[in-house]
C-alpha positions in Angstrom: 218.8 193.0 134.4 215.6 195.0 134.8 215.9 196.8 138.2 212.2 197.5 138.5 211.4 193.8 138.2 214.0 193.1 140.8 212.6 195.7 143.2 209.1 194.4 142.7 210.2 190.9 143.6 212.1 192.1 146.6 209.1 194.1 147.8 207.0 190.9 147.8 209.3 189.4 150.4 208.7 189.8 154.2 210.7 192.5 155.9 213.1 190.0 157.5 214.1 188.5 154.1 214.4 192.0 152.6 216.9 192.8 155.3 218.9 189.6 154.3 218.8 190.6 150.7 220.0 194.1 151.6 222.8 192.6 153.6 223.8 190.3 150.7 223.7 193.1 148.2 225.8 195.2 150.6 228.3 192.4 150.9 228.5 191.9 147.1 229.0 195.7 146.6 231.9 195.8 149.1 233.5 192.7 147.6 233.2 194.1 144.1 234.7 197.4 145.2 237.7 195.6 146.7 238.2 193.5 143.6 238.1 196.6 141.3 240.4 198.5 143.6 243.0 195.7 143.5 242.8 195.4 139.7 243.2 199.2 139.4 246.3 199.1 141.7 247.7 196.2 139.7 247.2 198.1 136.4 248.9 201.2 137.9 251.8 199.1 139.0 252.1 197.5 135.6 252.2 200.9 133.8 255.5 202.2 132.4 256.5 205.6 133.7 257.0 208.3 131.0 260.7 208.4 131.8 261.2 204.7 131.2 259.0 204.9 128.1 261.2 207.7 126.8 264.4 205.7 127.5 263.0 202.6 125.8 261.9 204.7 122.8 265.4 206.2 122.6 267.1 202.8 122.7 264.8 201.4 120.1 265.6 204.4 117.9 269.3 203.9 118.5 269.1 200.2 117.6 267.0 201.0 114.5 269.6 203.5 113.2 272.6 201.3 114.1 271.7 197.7 114.5 275.3 196.6 113.9 276.3 198.2 117.3 273.9 195.9 119.2 275.5 193.5 121.6 274.1 190.0 122.1 272.9 188.7 125.5 275.7 186.1 125.5 278.3 188.9 125.0 276.9 190.9 127.8 277.0 187.8 130.1 280.5 187.0 129.2 281.7 190.5 129.8 279.9 190.8 133.1 281.2 187.4 134.3 284.8 188.4 133.5 284.4 191.8 135.2 282.7 190.5 138.4 284.0 187.0 138.6 280.7 185.1 138.8 278.1 183.7 136.5 274.7 185.3 135.7 
C-alpha cells in the first residue's frame, strides 16, 4: 500500500479521528508483534539441537551401513514388555 496516500487521507480527518486511527494502528502493531513473537518461540522450540541432529545422523549412517541389524518396533515392544512387565 502507498504510505503517502494513506497519510494524506488520515490528514484529512479531524484530530479526534486521527487519534482513533493512531490508537488502532498502535493496537495492530502490538498484536502483530505478539503474534510474531509467539511464532518465533514456537519455531525455536521445534528446532532440533545440534547434538540431537548429530545423534540422528549417526544412527541413520549406522542403519545405512548395516540395515540387517535394525530391530522392528514390534521386537522392541516385546522385549520391553518382557523386561518391565507391562505393555507399551
